[in-house]
N, C-alpha and C positions, 0 to 999 in steps of 0.2 A: 712738419708732418701735416697733411691735410686729410681730413676724414669726412665722408659724406654719408648721411643717413636721412632718407625721405620720410620715415614713419615717426611722427612726433613723439610718441611714448618711448620708443627706442632711443631717439635722439636725446631726450631728457636724461635717460640713464647714462648714455655715453658722456654727456656733458658733466653729469654728477661724478662719474668715475675720473674723468680728466681733472676736474677741480679737486676732488678728494686726494688724488695721488700727485697733484702738482706737476703734471707732465708738461715740461717746457716746450716752447715752439710748436704747439699743437693748435691747429685752426680747424674749427668744426663748422660744418655747413648742413643746414636742415633741408637738404634736397639730395636726391640720388643722381646717378649718371645713366644716360641711355643714348639712343641714336638720334633723338630729337628733344627739343624743349617742350615739356608738357606741364601745364600748371596744375592739373588735377588727375593724376594717375591713380587708379584703384589698386589697392593691395589687400590681400588676405593676411591679417595680422593674427598670429598665434601668441597670446599673452603668456602662455605657460612654456613656450619654447620659441621665443622671439626670433632667434636666429634662422628659423624656417619660414619666416614671413616672406611672402612672394606675390608676384603678379600671375603666377602659374600654379594655382592650388591643385589642379588635376595632376601635376607631377609629383605631388606628395602622397598620392594614393598607394603607390607601391611601398613607400616607407611605412605608411600606416599598416599595411598588410603584414610586413615583417615584424613590426612592433607588436601586432596582435598575437604573434606566435610566442613571444617571450614575456609580455606584460599582461596584466589583467585588463579586461574590457573597460573597467572603470578608469584605470590609469591612462589607457589610450584615449578614451573619451575626454579625460581631463586635459591631456597634452594637446589634443587636436581641437579644443574649443577655439573658436575664432570669431573675428569680427571684420567687417569691411571698413577700411579707412582710405583716405586719399593722401597723396603726397606729391611733391613737385619733383620733376626730373629735368636735368639739363645735359647738354652734350659736354664731354670733356674739353673739346676745343673751345667752347664758349667760356668755360672756366679758365682755361689757359690764357685766353685773350684778356678776359676781365682782370685777372690777377697778375698779368704780365709775367707768366712763368716761362723761364728759358730752358730749364732742365728738370726732368723727372727721373730721379735716380732709380726709384722702384714704384711701379704701379701695381698695387695689390687689388685684385677683383674677387669679391665674394658676394654675388648678387642673386643667388638662388634661381638660376635659369636664364638670366638676361646678360650673360657674359658677352655674347656676340654683339648684342645691341650696344653695350658700353664701347666696344672697339669700333663699331660703326660710327660712333659720335666723335671720331678723331679725323680731322681734315688732313689732306696730304702733307702740308708743310709743318704740321705738328708732330708727325710720327718720329722725325729725327730727334726730337726733344726727349724721347723716352728711351732709357738705357736698358731697363729690365722690366719684365712683367711676371707676376705670379698670380695664378687664377685657380680657383676651385671651379671645375667644369662638370656639369651634369650632362653626360653624353646621351642626350635624347635627340632624335631626329638628325643625327650626324653633326652635332655641335662641335665635337672635337675636330673633325675633318675641316669644317668651315673655318674655325678659329686658327687651326694650324696652317691652312692655306693662306689666310689673310696675313698672319704674322710672318710666314716665310717670304711673302711678297714684299714685306716691309724690312727685309734683311735681318730677321731674328733667327737664331738657332733655337730649336724647340726640344724640350725634354718633357715627356708625359709619364706620370707615374700613377698607378692605381692607388687611391686613398685607402690605405690598409686598415683604417679605423672604421670603414663602412663595409657592409656586406657587398659582395660582388654584384648581386642583382641590382643594386642601386646605381651602378655605373657612374661612380663619382671619382674624378681624377684630379690630380694636381698638375697644372701645366706651368712650366718654367720657360721663359723666353729671355734670351740675352742677345743684345744687338751685336752683330758680327763686325 
């Protein structure tokens, strides 16, 4: 298993968990994936809900509004405390080339709004190496349609399900793609 995390503080926790639980055959990389190689990408890091850290903090405003309806203002303020950090991004194809990867059984993507960019970082001859994809997609600005079209053009069968754990207004979906 290969895992990628561009935000240093989250990467340290990831590494500590892998070390603590002695997870075998796990390789960790302190960079993320995107459509191009970027040495210093800016991220909004939420220390109190690190999984929401993103390059697109404006997309978290609707989530914040929903949380305001059920949580105290103090709790929402606490959860949305943030700081700007930088991290490195690379294309998936550059990683495939560097590590001489021949097959990817499952590509899992959960990148808080940058799903399409991760897929754009795959060059044509690397697509056939990918058997399956699972992605959490935030359907803003037609992201689902763009991703679905891209994957169908690469001979994947697509299934899209509403993430039942999230309010409908957040437009969060799970996308499953299997090579035909």
